[in-house]
PDB file of N, H, CA, C and O in Angstrom:
ATOM      1  N   MET A   1      16.670  41.983 -52.103  1.00  0.00           N
ATOM      2  CA  MET A   1      15.243  41.433 -51.558  1.00  0.00           C
ATOM      3  C   MET A   1      15.737  41.006 -50.146  1.00  0.00           C
ATOM      4  O   MET A   1      16.726  40.402 -49.731  1.00  0.00           O
ATOM      5  N   HIS A   2      14.726  41.526 -49.626  1.00  0.00           N
ATOM      6  H   HIS A   2      13.922  42.017 -49.963  1.00  0.00           H
ATOM      7  CA  HIS A   2      14.045  40.860 -48.334  1.00  0.00           C
ATOM      8  C   HIS A   2      13.045  39.891 -47.935  1.00  0.00           C
ATOM      9  O   HIS A   2      11.910  40.148 -48.337  1.00  0.00           O
ATOM     10  N   PHE A   3      13.144  39.162 -47.456  1.00  0.00           N
ATOM     11  H   PHE A   3      14.066  38.953 -47.129  1.00  0.00           H
ATOM     12  CA  PHE A   3      12.469  37.538 -47.514  1.00  0.00           C
ATOM     13  C   PHE A   3      11.842  37.681 -46.223  1.00  0.00           C
ATOM     14  O   PHE A   3      11.596  36.531 -45.858  1.00  0.00           O
ATOM     15  N   GLU A   4      11.358  38.702 -45.122  1.00  0.00           N
ATOM     16  H   GLU A   4      11.557  39.636 -45.419  1.00  0.00           H
ATOM     17  CA  GLU A   4      11.122  39.206 -43.639  1.00  0.00           C
ATOM     18  C   GLU A   4      10.484  40.225 -43.899  1.00  0.00           C
ATOM     19  O   GLU A   4      10.858  40.975 -44.801  1.00  0.00           O
ATOM     20  N   ILE A   5       9.844  40.368 -43.473  1.00  0.00           N
ATOM     21  H   ILE A   5       9.539  39.759 -42.741  1.00  0.00           H
ATOM     22  CA  ILE A   5       8.655  42.244 -43.153  1.00  0.00           C
ATOM     23  C   ILE A   5      10.293  42.364 -41.792  1.00  0.00           C
ATOM     24  O   ILE A   5      10.963  41.661 -41.036  1.00  0.00           O
ATOM     25  N   LYS A   6      10.158  43.713 -42.266  1.00  0.00           N
ATOM     26  H   LYS A   6       9.613  44.284 -42.880  1.00  0.00           H
ATOM     27  CA  LYS A   6      11.368  44.375 -42.043  1.00  0.00           C
ATOM     28  C   LYS A   6      11.354  45.521 -41.081  1.00  0.00           C
ATOM     29  O   LYS A   6      10.714  46.554 -41.278  1.00  0.00           O
ATOM     30  N   LYS A   7      12.294  45.216 -39.746  1.00  0.00           N
ATOM     31  H   LYS A   7      12.814  44.376 -39.586  1.00  0.00           H
ATOM     32  CA  LYS A   7      11.702  45.696 -38.192  1.00  0.00           C
ATOM     33  C   LYS A   7      11.866  46.881 -38.451  1.00  0.00           C
ATOM     34  O   LYS A   7      12.330  47.279 -39.519  1.00  0.00           O
ATOM     35  N   ALA A   8      11.368  47.892 -37.142  1.00  0.00           N
ATOM     36  H   ALA A   8      10.991  47.569 -36.274  1.00  0.00           H
ATOM     37  CA  ALA A   8      11.273  49.276 -37.524  1.00  0.00           C
ATOM     38  C   ALA A   8      12.399  49.392 -36.746  1.00  0.00           C
ATOM     39  O   ALA A   8      12.611  48.801 -35.687  1.00  0.00           O
ATOM     40  N   GLU A   9      13.411  50.505 -37.546  1.00  0.00           N
ATOM     41  H   GLU A   9      13.239  50.985 -38.406  1.00  0.00           H
ATOM     42  CA  GLU A   9      14.292  51.094 -36.511  1.00  0.00           C
ATOM     43  C   GLU A   9      14.482  51.795 -34.950  1.00  0.00           C
ATOM     44  O   GLU A   9      15.502  52.258 -34.442  1.00  0.00           O
ATOM     45  N   PHE A  10      12.957  51.676 -34.344  1.00  0.00           N
ATOM     46  H   PHE A  10      12.127  51.300 -34.758  1.00  0.00           H
ATOM     47  CA  PHE A  10      12.795  52.505 -33.716  1.00  0.00           C
ATOM     48  C   PHE A  10      12.118  51.684 -32.620  1.00  0.00           C
ATOM     49  O   PHE A  10      12.399  50.491 -32.738  1.00  0.00           O
ATOM     50  N   ASP A  11      11.339  51.946 -31.621  1.00  0.00           N
ATOM     51  H   ASP A  11      11.111  52.915 -31.525  1.00  0.00           H
ATOM     52  CA  ASP A  11      10.176  51.214 -30.795  1.00  0.00           C
ATOM     53  C   ASP A  11       9.441  51.633 -31.337  1.00  0.00           C
ATOM     54  O   ASP A  11       9.553  52.763 -31.812  1.00  0.00           O
ATOM     55  N   THR A  12       8.024  50.626 -31.536  1.00  0.00           N
ATOM     56  H   THR A  12       7.933  49.708 -31.150  1.00  0.00           H
ATOM     57  CA  THR A  12       7.049  51.057 -32.391  1.00  0.00           C
ATOM     58  C   THR A  12       6.051  50.038 -31.617  1.00  0.00           C
ATOM     59  O   THR A  12       6.347  48.872 -31.356  1.00  0.00           O
ATOM     60  N   LYS A  13       4.825  50.665 -31.295  1.00  0.00           N
ATOM     61  H   LYS A  13       4.585  51.613 -31.507  1.00  0.00           H
ATOM     62  CA  LYS A  13       3.948  50.448 -30.577  1.00  0.00           C
ATOM     63  C   LYS A  13       2.480  50.204 -31.551  1.00  0.00           C
ATOM     64  O   LYS A  13       2.156  51.107 -32.322  1.00  0.00           O
ATOM     65  N   ILE A  14       1.788  49.173 -31.477  1.00  0.00           N
ATOM     66  H   ILE A  14       2.051  48.439 -30.850  1.00  0.00           H
ATOM     67  CA  ILE A  14       0.705  49.017 -32.728  1.00  0.00           C
ATOM     68  C   ILE A  14      -0.836  48.853 -31.101  1.00  0.00           C
ATOM     69  O   ILE A  14      -0.926  48.042 -30.179  1.00  0.00           O
ATOM     70  N   ASN A  15      -1.703  50.025 -31.490  1.00  0.00           N
ATOM     71  H   ASN A  15      -1.630  50.683 -32.239  1.00  0.00           H
ATOM     72  CA  ASN A  15      -2.648  49.612 -30.750  1.00  0.00           C
ATOM     73  C   ASN A  15      -3.739  48.745 -31.342  1.00  0.00           C
ATOM     74  O   ASN A  15      -4.398  49.182 -32.286  1.00  0.00           O
ATOM     75  N   ILE A  16      -3.961  47.576 -30.859  1.00  0.00           N
ATOM     76  H   ILE A  16      -3.426  47.220 -30.092  1.00  0.00           H
ATOM     77  CA  ILE A  16      -5.180  46.838 -31.711  1.00  0.00           C
ATOM     78  C   ILE A  16      -5.887  46.404 -30.177  1.00  0.00           C
ATOM     79  O   ILE A  16      -5.281  45.923 -29.219  1.00  0.00           O
ATOM     80  N   GLU A  17      -7.642  46.795 -30.280  1.00  0.00           N
ATOM     81  H   GLU A  17      -8.135  47.186 -31.058  1.00  0.00           H
ATOM     82  CA  GLU A  17      -8.448  46.470 -29.760  1.00  0.00           C
ATOM     83  C   GLU A  17      -9.708  45.673 -29.937  1.00  0.00           C
ATOM     84  O   GLU A  17     -10.497  45.184 -29.129  1.00  0.00           O
ATOM     85  N   LEU A  18      -9.643  45.698 -31.422  1.00  0.00           N
ATOM     86  H   LEU A  18      -9.002  46.096 -32.079  1.00  0.00           H
ATOM     87  CA  LEU A  18     -10.480  44.286 -31.976  1.00  0.00           C
ATOM     88  C   LEU A  18      -9.742  43.043 -32.855  1.00  0.00           C
ATOM     89  O   LEU A  18      -8.711  42.958 -33.522  1.00  0.00           O
ATOM     90  N   PRO A  19     -10.752  42.199 -32.515  1.00  0.00           N
ATOM     91  CA  PRO A  19     -10.087  41.254 -33.348  1.00  0.00           C
ATOM     92  C   PRO A  19     -10.177  41.196 -34.598  1.00  0.00           C
ATOM     93  O   PRO A  19      -9.609  40.358 -35.298  1.00  0.00           O
ATOM     94  N   GLU A  20     -11.044  42.261 -35.060  1.00  0.00           N
ATOM     95  H   GLU A  20     -11.505  42.941 -34.491  1.00  0.00           H
ATOM     96  CA  GLU A  20     -10.752  42.227 -36.277  1.00  0.00           C
ATOM     97  C   GLU A  20      -9.795  43.181 -37.114  1.00  0.00           C
ATOM     98  O   GLU A  20      -9.633  43.339 -38.325  1.00  0.00           O
ATOM     99  N   GLN A  21      -9.064  43.916 -35.659  1.00  0.00           N
ATOM    100  H   GLN A  21      -9.196  43.788 -34.676  1.00  0.00           H
ATOM    101  CA  GLN A  21      -8.287  44.724 -36.748  1.00  0.00           C
ATOM    102  C   GLN A  21      -6.323  43.604 -36.399  1.00  0.00           C
ATOM    103  O   GLN A  21      -5.161  43.761 -36.771  1.00  0.00           O
ATOM    104  N   MET A  22      -7.126  42.529 -35.460  1.00  0.00           N
ATOM    105  H   MET A  22      -8.071  42.401 -35.158  1.00  0.00           H
ATOM    106  CA  MET A  22      -5.623  41.961 -35.249  1.00  0.00           C
ATOM    107  C   MET A  22      -5.369  41.121 -36.478  1.00  0.00           C
ATOM    108  O   MET A  22      -4.251  40.821 -36.899  1.00  0.00           O
ATOM    109  N   GLN A  23      -6.904  40.660 -37.181  1.00  0.00           N
ATOM    110  H   GLN A  23      -7.812  40.904 -36.840  1.00  0.00           H
ATOM    111  CA  GLN A  23      -7.020  40.173 -38.040  1.00  0.00           C
ATOM    112  C   GLN A  23      -6.397  40.671 -39.184  1.00  0.00           C
ATOM    113  O   GLN A  23      -5.554  40.155 -39.918  1.00  0.00           O
ATOM    114  N   SER A  24      -7.157  42.168 -39.229  1.00  0.00           N
ATOM    115  H   SER A  24      -7.842  42.587 -38.633  1.00  0.00           H
ATOM    116  CA  SER A  24      -6.608  43.139 -40.869  1.00  0.00           C
ATOM    117  C   SER A  24      -5.043  43.111 -41.070  1.00  0.00           C
ATOM    118  O   SER A  24      -4.324  43.044 -42.067  1.00  0.00           O
ATOM    119  N   PHE A  25      -4.761  43.209 -39.414  1.00  0.00           N
ATOM    120  H   PHE A  25      -5.345  43.264 -38.604  1.00  0.00           H
ATOM    121  CA  PHE A  25      -3.086  43.341 -39.140  1.00  0.00           C
ATOM    122  C   PHE A  25      -2.229  42.054 -40.297  1.00  0.00           C
ATOM    123  O   PHE A  25      -1.435  42.175 -41.230  1.00  0.00           O
ATOM    124  N   LEU A  26      -2.772  41.091 -39.754  1.00  0.00           N
ATOM    125  H   LEU A  26      -3.418  40.993 -38.997  1.00  0.00           H
ATOM    126  CA  LEU A  26      -2.396  40.003 -40.102  1.00  0.00           C
ATOM    127  C   LEU A  26      -1.793  39.238 -41.770  1.00  0.00           C
ATOM    128  O   LEU A  26      -0.836  38.503 -42.016  1.00  0.00           O
ATOM    129  N   ARG A  27      -2.874  39.837 -42.652  1.00  0.00           N
ATOM    130  H   ARG A  27      -3.651  40.434 -42.452  1.00  0.00           H
ATOM    131  CA  ARG A  27      -4.174  40.017 -43.363  1.00  0.00           C
ATOM    132  C   ARG A  27      -2.584  40.963 -44.432  1.00  0.00           C
ATOM    133  O   ARG A  27      -1.839  40.508 -45.301  1.00  0.00           O
ATOM    134  N   GLU A  28      -2.633  41.805 -44.042  1.00  0.00           N
ATOM    135  H   GLU A  28      -3.238  42.174 -43.336  1.00  0.00           H
ATOM    136  CA  GLU A  28      -1.353  42.744 -44.756  1.00  0.00           C
ATOM    137  C   GLU A  28      -0.371  41.902 -44.370  1.00  0.00           C
ATOM    138  O   GLU A  28      -0.068  41.036 -45.190  1.00  0.00           O
ATOM    139  N   GLU A  29       0.113  41.918 -43.508  1.00  0.00           N
ATOM    140  H   GLU A  29      -0.133  42.622 -42.842  1.00  0.00           H
ATOM    141  CA  GLU A  29       1.508  41.089 -43.605  1.00  0.00           C
ATOM    142  C   GLU A  29       1.719  40.119 -44.376  1.00  0.00           C
ATOM    143  O   GLU A  29       2.825  40.002 -44.903  1.00  0.00           O
ATOM    144  N   GLU A  30       0.623  39.138 -44.630  1.00  0.00           N
ATOM    145  H   GLU A  30      -0.275  39.233 -44.202  1.00  0.00           H
ATOM    146  CA  GLU A  30       0.555  38.179 -45.395  1.00  0.00           C
ATOM    147  C   GLU A  30       0.676  38.621 -47.048  1.00  0.00           C
ATOM    148  O   GLU A  30       1.275  37.936 -47.877  1.00  0.00           O
ATOM    149  N   THR A  31       0.184  39.534 -47.260  1.00  0.00           N
ATOM    150  H   THR A  31      -0.302  40.090 -46.587  1.00  0.00           H
ATOM    151  CA  THR A  31      -0.237  40.041 -48.789  1.00  0.00           C
ATOM    152  C   THR A  31       1.316  40.461 -48.910  1.00  0.00           C
ATOM    153  O   THR A  31       2.026  39.928 -49.764  1.00  0.00           O
ATOM    154  N   MET A  32       1.753  41.315 -48.133  1.00  0.00           N
ATOM    155  H   MET A  32       1.176  41.747 -47.440  1.00  0.00           H
ATOM    156  CA  MET A  32       3.119  41.577 -48.695  1.00  0.00           C
ATOM    157  C   MET A  32       4.046  40.216 -48.795  1.00  0.00           C
ATOM    158  O   MET A  32       4.601  40.088 -49.887  1.00  0.00           O
ATOM    159  N   LEU A  33       4.273  39.288 -47.927  1.00  0.00           N
ATOM    160  H   LEU A  33       3.822  39.392 -47.040  1.00  0.00           H
ATOM    161  CA  LEU A  33       4.745  38.219 -48.027  1.00  0.00           C
ATOM    162  C   LEU A  33       4.619  37.544 -48.982  1.00  0.00           C
ATOM    163  O   LEU A  33       5.596  36.906 -49.374  1.00  0.00           O
ATOM    164  N   LYS A  34       3.238  37.456 -49.743  1.00  0.00           N
ATOM    165  H   LYS A  34       2.445  37.975 -49.424  1.00  0.00           H
ATOM    166  CA  LYS A  34       2.985  36.804 -50.573  1.00  0.00           C
ATOM    167  C   LYS A  34       3.598  37.577 -51.877  1.00  0.00           C
ATOM    168  O   LYS A  34       4.153  36.747 -52.596  1.00  0.00           O
ATOM    169  N   ALA A  35       3.682  39.000 -52.454  1.00  0.00           N
ATOM    170  H   ALA A  35       3.231  39.674 -51.870  1.00  0.00           H
ATOM    171  CA  ALA A  35       4.296  39.571 -53.023  1.00  0.00           C
ATOM    172  C   ALA A  35       5.684  39.560 -53.404  1.00  0.00           C
ATOM    173  O   ALA A  35       6.200  39.838 -54.487  1.00  0.00           O
ATOM    174  N   ILE A  36       6.196  39.186 -52.311  1.00  0.00           N
ATOM    175  H   ILE A  36       5.777  38.961 -51.431  1.00  0.00           H
ATOM    176  CA  ILE A  36       7.760  38.503 -52.278  1.00  0.00           C
ATOM    177  C   ILE A  36       8.532  37.339 -53.125  1.00  0.00           C
ATOM    178  O   ILE A  36       9.611  37.163 -53.690  1.00  0.00           O
ATOM    179  N   VAL A  37       7.070  36.523 -52.809  1.00  0.00           N
ATOM    180  H   VAL A  37       6.194  36.666 -52.349  1.00  0.00           H
ATOM    181  CA  VAL A  37       6.945  35.544 -53.601  1.00  0.00           C
ATOM    182  C   VAL A  37       6.302  35.580 -55.013  1.00  0.00           C
ATOM    183  O   VAL A  37       6.665  35.113 -56.092  1.00  0.00           O
ATOM    184  N   GLY A  38       5.465  36.135 -54.713  1.00  0.00           N
ATOM    185  H   GLY A  38       5.170  36.514 -53.835  1.00  0.00           H
ATOM    186  CA  GLY A  38       5.152  36.071 -56.804  1.00  0.00           C
ATOM    187  C   GLY A  38       5.937  36.859 -57.321  1.00  0.00           C
ATOM    188  O   GLY A  38       5.418  37.235 -58.372  1.00  0.00           O
ATOM    189  N   LYS A  39       7.109  37.428 -57.148  1.00  0.00           N
ATOM    190  H   LYS A  39       7.531  37.122 -56.294  1.00  0.00           H
ATOM    191  CA  LYS A  39       8.432  37.814 -57.319  1.00  0.00           C
ATOM    192  C   LYS A  39       9.253  36.623 -58.257  1.00  0.00           C
ATOM    193  O   LYS A  39       9.349  36.333 -59.449  1.00  0.00           O
ATOM    194  N   ILE A  40       9.760  36.146 -56.995  1.00  0.00           N
ATOM    195  H   ILE A  40       9.683  36.382 -56.026  1.00  0.00           H
ATOM    196  CA  ILE A  40      10.169  34.798 -56.939  1.00  0.00           C
ATOM    197  C   ILE A  40      10.021  34.114 -57.952  1.00  0.00           C
ATOM    198  O   ILE A  40      10.988  33.768 -58.630  1.00  0.00           O
ATOM    199  N   VAL A  41       8.594  33.742 -58.290  1.00  0.00           N
ATOM    200  H   VAL A  41       7.808  34.023 -57.739  1.00  0.00           H
ATOM    201  CA  VAL A  41       8.094  32.697 -59.045  1.00  0.00           C
ATOM    202  C   VAL A  41       7.691  33.415 -60.784  1.00  0.00           C
ATOM    203  O   VAL A  41       7.468  32.810 -61.833  1.00  0.00           O
ATOM    204  N   ALA A  42       7.721  34.676 -60.540  1.00  0.00           N
ATOM    205  H   ALA A  42       7.902  35.167 -59.688  1.00  0.00           H
ATOM    206  CA  ALA A  42       7.550  35.085 -61.929  1.00  0.00           C
ATOM    207  C   ALA A  42       8.857  35.322 -61.986  1.00  0.00           C
ATOM    208  O   ALA A  42       8.873  36.345 -62.671  1.00  0.00           O
ATOM    209  N   SER A  43       9.822  35.105 -61.766  1.00  0.00           N
ATOM    210  H   SER A  43       9.808  34.274 -61.209  1.00  0.00           H
ATOM    211  CA  SER A  43      11.505  34.998 -62.305  1.00  0.00           C
ATOM    212  C   SER A  43      11.904  33.725 -62.447  1.00  0.00           C
ATOM    213  O   SER A  43      13.094  33.428 -62.550  1.00  0.00           O
ATOM    214  N   GLY A  44      10.920  32.845 -62.464  1.00  0.00           N
ATOM    215  H   GLY A  44       9.953  33.087 -62.380  1.00  0.00           H
ATOM    216  CA  GLY A  44      11.192  30.996 -62.933  1.00  0.00           C
ATOM    217  C   GLY A  44      12.387  30.513 -62.105  1.00  0.00           C
ATOM    218  O   GLY A  44      12.943  29.483 -62.486  1.00  0.00           O
ATOM    219  N   ALA A  45      13.017  31.378 -60.606  1.00  0.00           N
ATOM    220  H   ALA A  45      12.566  32.215 -60.296  1.00  0.00           H
ATOM    221  CA  ALA A  45      13.774  30.238 -59.839  1.00  0.00           C
ATOM    222  C   ALA A  45      13.455  29.521 -59.584  1.00  0.00           C
ATOM    223  O   ALA A  45      12.257  29.727 -59.391  1.00  0.00           O
ATOM    224  N   ASN A  46      13.834  27.963 -59.250  1.00  0.00           N
ATOM    225  H   ASN A  46      14.807  27.796 -59.406  1.00  0.00           H
ATOM    226  CA  ASN A  46      13.339  27.259 -58.488  1.00  0.00           C
ATOM    227  C   ASN A  46      14.251  27.186 -57.065  1.00  0.00           C
ATOM    228  O   ASN A  46      13.681  26.480 -56.234  1.00  0.00           O
ATOM    229  N   VAL A  47      14.826  27.438 -56.851  1.00  0.00           N
ATOM    230  H   VAL A  47      15.289  28.012 -57.527  1.00  0.00           H
ATOM    231  CA  VAL A  47      16.250  27.920 -55.734  1.00  0.00           C
ATOM    232  C   VAL A  47      16.198  29.051 -55.632  1.00  0.00           C
ATOM    233  O   VAL A  47      16.044  29.848 -56.557  1.00  0.00           O
ATOM    234  N   VAL A  48      16.337  29.332 -54.317  1.00  0.00           N
ATOM    235  H   VAL A  48      16.463  28.685 -53.565  1.00  0.00           H
ATOM    236  CA  VAL A  48      16.512  30.750 -53.754  1.00  0.00           C
ATOM    237  C   VAL A  48      17.754  30.571 -52.469  1.00  0.00           C
ATOM    238  O   VAL A  48      17.660  29.506 -51.859  1.00  0.00           O
ATOM    239  N   VAL A  49      18.797  31.432 -52.055  1.00  0.00           N
ATOM    240  H   VAL A  49      18.874  32.298 -52.551  1.00  0.00           H
ATOM    241  CA  VAL A  49      19.836  31.508 -51.274  1.00  0.00           C
ATOM    242  C   VAL A  49      19.746  33.061 -51.018  1.00  0.00           C
ATOM    243  O   VAL A  49      20.138  34.009 -51.698  1.00  0.00           O
ATOM    244  N   CYS A  50      18.985  32.986 -49.597  1.00  0.00           N
ATOM    245  H   CYS A  50      18.667  32.216 -49.044  1.00  0.00           H
ATOM    246  CA  CYS A  50      19.295  34.563 -49.037  1.00  0.00           C
ATOM    247  C   CYS A  50      20.379  34.420 -47.495  1.00  0.00           C
ATOM    248  O   CYS A  50      20.344  33.763 -46.455  1.00  0.00           O
ATOM    249  N   GLN A  51      21.064  35.208 -47.964  1.00  0.00           N
ATOM    250  H   GLN A  51      21.093  35.742 -48.809  1.00  0.00           H
ATOM    251  CA  GLN A  51      22.230  35.675 -46.779  1.00  0.00           C
ATOM    252  C   GLN A  51      21.838  36.219 -45.951  1.00  0.00           C
ATOM    253  O   GLN A  51      22.679  36.732 -45.213  1.00  0.00           O
ATOM    254  N   LYS A  52      20.075  36.452 -45.541  1.00  0.00           N
ATOM    255  H   LYS A  52      19.392  36.035 -46.141  1.00  0.00           H
ATOM    256  CA  LYS A  52      19.674  37.195 -44.419  1.00  0.00           C
ATOM    257  C   LYS A  52      19.000  35.952 -44.191  1.00  0.00           C
ATOM    258  O   LYS A  52      19.185  34.829 -44.661  1.00  0.00           O
ATOM    259  N   GLY A  53      17.811  36.606 -42.994  1.00  0.00           N
ATOM    260  H   GLY A  53      17.661  37.518 -42.612  1.00  0.00           H
ATOM    261  CA  GLY A  53      16.612  35.160 -42.898  1.00  0.00           C
ATOM    262  C   GLY A  53      15.851  35.078 -43.664  1.00  0.00           C
ATOM    263  O   GLY A  53      16.037  35.781 -44.657  1.00  0.00           O
ATOM    264  N   ILE A  54      14.614  34.207 -43.637  1.00  0.00           N
ATOM    265  H   ILE A  54      14.463  33.635 -42.830  1.00  0.00           H
ATOM    266  CA  ILE A  54      13.806  33.754 -44.101  1.00  0.00           C
ATOM    267  C   ILE A  54      12.517  33.542 -43.404  1.00  0.00           C
ATOM    268  O   ILE A  54      12.068  32.625 -42.715  1.00  0.00           O
ATOM    269  N   ASP A  55      11.970  34.940 -43.894  1.00  0.00           N
ATOM    270  H   ASP A  55      12.335  35.685 -44.453  1.00  0.00           H
ATOM    271  CA  ASP A  55      10.516  34.528 -42.925  1.00  0.00           C
ATOM    272  C   ASP A  55       9.826  32.771 -43.369  1.00  0.00           C
ATOM    273  O   ASP A  55      10.003  32.029 -44.335  1.00  0.00           O
ATOM    274  N   ASP A  56       8.799  32.641 -41.780  1.00  0.00           N
ATOM    275  H   ASP A  56       8.655  33.243 -40.995  1.00  0.00           H
ATOM    276  CA  ASP A  56       8.672  31.145 -42.180  1.00  0.00           C
ATOM    277  C   ASP A  56       7.493  30.942 -43.214  1.00  0.00           C
ATOM    278  O   ASP A  56       7.225  29.894 -43.801  1.00  0.00           O
ATOM    279  N   MET A  57       6.732  32.371 -43.336  1.00  0.00           N
ATOM    280  H   MET A  57       6.951  33.222 -42.859  1.00  0.00           H
ATOM    281  CA  MET A  57       5.329  32.458 -43.712  1.00  0.00           C
ATOM    282  C   MET A  57       5.966  32.352 -45.433  1.00  0.00           C
ATOM    283  O   MET A  57       5.288  31.960 -46.383  1.00  0.00           O
ATOM    284  N   VAL A  58       7.329  32.781 -45.505  1.00  0.00           N
ATOM    285  H   VAL A  58       7.879  33.099 -44.733  1.00  0.00           H
ATOM    286  CA  VAL A  58       7.936  33.155 -47.430  1.00  0.00           C
ATOM    287  C   VAL A  58       8.389  31.539 -47.572  1.00  0.00           C
ATOM    288  O   VAL A  58       7.991  30.919 -48.558  1.00  0.00           O
ATOM    289  N   GLN A  59       9.080  30.992 -46.747  1.00  0.00           N
ATOM    290  H   GLN A  59       9.403  31.496 -45.946  1.00  0.00           H
ATOM    291  CA  GLN A  59       8.962  29.452 -46.828  1.00  0.00           C
ATOM    292  C   GLN A  59       8.132  28.669 -46.874  1.00  0.00           C
ATOM    293  O   GLN A  59       8.418  27.512 -47.182  1.00  0.00           O
ATOM    294  N   HIS A  60       6.894  29.021 -46.596  1.00  0.00           N
ATOM    295  H   HIS A  60       6.661  29.961 -46.345  1.00  0.00           H
ATOM    296  CA  HIS A  60       5.523  28.090 -46.567  1.00  0.00           C
ATOM    297  C   HIS A  60       5.343  28.339 -47.956  1.00  0.00           C
ATOM    298  O   HIS A  60       5.177  27.422 -48.761  1.00  0.00           O
ATOM    299  N   PHE A  61       5.375  29.807 -48.341  1.00  0.00           N
ATOM    300  H   PHE A  61       5.510  30.552 -47.688  1.00  0.00           H
ATOM    301  CA  PHE A  61       4.862  29.104 -49.689  1.00  0.00           C
ATOM    302  C   PHE A  61       5.731  29.488 -50.634  1.00  0.00           C
ATOM    303  O   PHE A  61       5.323  30.104 -51.619  1.00  0.00           O
ATOM    304  N   LEU A  62       7.105  29.168 -50.463  1.00  0.00           N
ATOM    305  H   LEU A  62       7.436  28.668 -49.664  1.00  0.00           H
ATOM    306  CA  LEU A  62       7.914  28.838 -51.161  1.00  0.00           C
ATOM    307  C   LEU A  62       7.957  27.464 -52.104  1.00  0.00           C
ATOM    308  O   LEU A  62       8.017  27.204 -53.306  1.00  0.00           O
ATOM    309  N   ALA A  63       7.883  26.665 -50.706  1.00  0.00           N
ATOM    310  H   ALA A  63       7.835  26.877 -49.730  1.00  0.00           H
ATOM    311  CA  ALA A  63       7.489  25.332 -51.154  1.00  0.00           C
ATOM    312  C   ALA A  63       5.921  25.005 -51.346  1.00  0.00           C
ATOM    313  O   ALA A  63       5.776  23.886 -51.839  1.00  0.00           O
ATOM    314  N   ARG A  64       4.915  25.562 -51.135  1.00  0.00           N
ATOM    315  H   ARG A  64       5.033  26.471 -50.735  1.00  0.00           H
ATOM    316  CA  ARG A  64       3.816  25.313 -52.326  1.00  0.00           C
ATOM    317  C   ARG A  64       4.075  25.610 -53.604  1.00  0.00           C
ATOM    318  O   ARG A  64       3.366  25.064 -54.449  1.00  0.00           O
ATOM    319  N   LYS A  65       5.023  26.434 -53.999  1.00  0.00           N
ATOM    320  H   LYS A  65       5.600  26.878 -53.313  1.00  0.00           H
ATOM    321  CA  LYS A  65       5.476  26.578 -55.497  1.00  0.00           C
ATOM    322  C   LYS A  65       6.452  25.630 -55.936  1.00  0.00           C
ATOM    323  O   LYS A  65       6.825  25.745 -57.104  1.00  0.00           O
ATOM    324  N   VAL A  66       6.925  24.746 -55.258  1.00  0.00           N
ATOM    325  H   VAL A  66       6.621  24.653 -54.309  1.00  0.00           H
ATOM    326  CA  VAL A  66       7.925  23.719 -54.710  1.00  0.00           C
ATOM    327  C   VAL A  66       9.453  24.562 -55.234  1.00  0.00           C
ATOM    328  O   VAL A  66      10.243  24.196 -56.105  1.00  0.00           O
ATOM    329  N   ILE A  67       9.517  25.966 -54.231  1.00  0.00           N
ATOM    330  H   ILE A  67       8.875  26.263 -53.523  1.00  0.00           H
ATOM    331  CA  ILE A  67      10.530  26.299 -55.034  1.00  0.00           C
ATOM    332  C   ILE A  67      11.471  26.459 -53.376  1.00  0.00           C
ATOM    333  O   ILE A  67      11.108  26.883 -52.279  1.00  0.00           O
ATOM    334  N   LEU A  68      13.068  25.774 -53.981  1.00  0.00           N
ATOM    335  H   LEU A  68      13.363  25.430 -54.872  1.00  0.00           H
ATOM    336  CA  LEU A  68      13.711  25.753 -52.291  1.00  0.00           C
ATOM    337  C   LEU A  68      14.478  26.939 -51.698  1.00  0.00           C
ATOM    338  O   LEU A  68      15.369  27.577 -52.258  1.00  0.00           O
ATOM    339  N   ALA A  69      13.984  27.125 -50.482  1.00  0.00           N
ATOM    340  H   ALA A  69      13.259  26.607 -50.028  1.00  0.00           H
ATOM    341  CA  ALA A  69      14.576  28.497 -50.393  1.00  0.00           C
ATOM    342  C   ALA A  69      15.648  27.879 -48.689  1.00  0.00           C
ATOM    343  O   ALA A  69      15.355  26.984 -47.896  1.00  0.00           O
ATOM    344  N   CYS A  70      17.107  29.011 -48.703  1.00  0.00           N
ATOM    345  H   CYS A  70      17.345  29.738 -49.347  1.00  0.00           H
ATOM    346  CA  CYS A  70      17.372  28.662 -47.853  1.00  0.00           C
ATOM    347  C   CYS A  70      17.996  29.654 -47.741  1.00  0.00           C
ATOM    348  O   CYS A  70      17.996  30.432 -48.695  1.00  0.00           O
ATOM    349  N   ALA A  71      18.919  30.052 -46.265  1.00  0.00           N
ATOM    350  H   ALA A  71      18.919  29.420 -45.490  1.00  0.00           H
ATOM    351  CA  ALA A  71      18.967  31.493 -45.857  1.00  0.00           C
ATOM    352  C   ALA A  71      21.038  30.956 -45.632  1.00  0.00           C
ATOM    353  O   ALA A  71      21.351  29.818 -45.281  1.00  0.00           O
ATOM    354  N   ALA A  72      21.769  31.725 -45.840  1.00  0.00           N
ATOM    355  H   ALA A  72      21.514  32.649 -46.125  1.00  0.00           H
ATOM    356  CA  ALA A  72      22.901  31.752 -45.582  1.00  0.00           C
ATOM    357  C   ALA A  72      23.699  31.574 -43.902  1.00  0.00           C
ATOM    358  O   ALA A  72      24.721  31.137 -43.373  1.00  0.00           O
ATOM    359  N   SER A  73      22.767  32.065 -43.672  1.00  0.00           N
ATOM    360  H   SER A  73      21.937  32.420 -44.102  1.00  0.00           H
ATOM    361  CA  SER A  73      23.476  32.890 -41.870  1.00  0.00           C
ATOM    362  C   SER A  73      22.838  31.858 -40.863  1.00  0.00           C
ATOM    363  O   SER A  73      23.019  31.986 -39.652  1.00  0.00           O
TER     364      SER A  73
END
């Protein structure tokens, strides 16, 4: 399981013209990260060790649930 938003395999461009579009984009990203944390919380884990990176927002949400998270890399 990734604890980060997956980066595109090729160059991508997002055209945001209005502040509302940026807010919507960030909300969607937050929703996806909260879903990851929700799965971890549901598992009953209180420590998470990840081979790859952990998104800062995921770290924040896990800390709020008193779950220790660290990346091995």
